[in-house]
C-alpha positions, -999 to +999 in steps of 0.1 A: -754-325+530-728-333+558-751-348+577-768-372+553-736-386+543-721-392+586-762-410+586-753-434+560-727-441+571-732-449+607-764-468+593-741-492+572-730-502+603-689-508+599-667-479+596-648-464+566-621-447+563-629-416+535-589-417+526-587-456+515-613-465+484-631-494+480-614-524+461-630-525+430-619-489+424-582-502+429-588-528+406-601-507+379-575-483+390-545-509+388-556-519+350-559-491+334-528-474+351-505-508+338-522-503+303-505-468+304-480-482+312-477-515+286-485-480+258-458-457+273-434-485+273-442-497+241-444-466+221-438-434+236-403-447+252-387-452+219-401-422+201-385-403+229-358-426+238-351-426+195-356-385+195-326-378+223-302-402+206-303-379+168-306-347+195-275-358+209-256-373+175-266-340+159-247-320+193-224-346+190-220-338+144-222-300+156-190-303+180-174-316+152-184-295+128-170-263+156-141-281+165-132-283+124-145-247+113-118-234+145-088-255+139-096-245+096-099-209+110-066-210+133-047-225+101-060-197+083-052-173+108-017-191+106-019-191+065-022-148+071+000-140+090+027-156+080+018-139+045+013-107+065+046-114+074+065-118+038+043-094+024+061-069+054+094-081+044+089-079+005+075-043+012+112-031+032+131-043+005+110-027-019+115-001-001+151+000-001+151-009-044+134+021-043+158+041-015+189+023-041+170+033-073+165+070-062+201+078-051+215+062-084+185+083-101+197+113-083+236+106-092+230+099-123+212+137-130+243+153-108+258+135-135+242+148-163+235+179-149+276+182-148+285+176-180+259+193-194+269+225-174+310+217-191+291+214-222+274+247-222+307+262-211+333+248-233+301+257-267+299+294-244+335+301-244+338+282-278+310+307-296+324+336-274+362+333-289+346+335-321+329+362-319+363+379-305+381+369-329+353+382-355+351+413-331+396+419-335+391+409-374+357+440-378+379+459-351+415+458-375+395+467-404+379+502-394+408+508-366+431+501-398+404+528-421+405+555-395+440+557-391+447+560-427+417+582-430+433+606-397+469+601-411+457+610-446+443+638-428+477+646-411+495+648-445+471+661-461+477+631-490+451+602-492+468+572-487+460+546-523+478+521-513+457+496-499+490+465-492+514+493-473+482+511-455+473+470-442+503+465-431+513+498-416+480+491-400+492+456-390+521+466-378+504+489-350+477+466-338+507+443-333+527+471-315+502+474-292+488+443-290+526+434-275+525+467-257+495+453-238+506+421-229+538+430-217+510+457-192+497+421-182 
């Protein structure tokens, strides 16, 4: 086949370069190139430019939104930090107030306990004194009765005069108390 091509070319007479196309191919190729160039220039290029402008505007808008969001986040962080510092200060004040209240409550409880102990002690002393007086009266009565019975047994007679017997018993107990006080 190559032989046939070379033979045909040699028969035409003029040697042609196979790399250079014929003049009619160049004209038709130029015509279609210009048509395609005009279509791209008038239709595709404006659409591409519009799309790139929209994308650029969207990116710039998103960057502006991101900057605004970052500013808001920084403001929120500052507000949070300020509120946290205020909360810590307030918590410290509450803790100090609670300590003071606790000290006051403990002091009041001690004072109440002391006064209650003093009241109970005074009541106990009063009750003891009342029981002592009751026991003393009861003892005098019994001692008087026993003394009169014993004296009646020694004498051999019963002592029937109650006023006289009571006076003797009282005098005896008074002497006993005075000797007891002198011994102390």
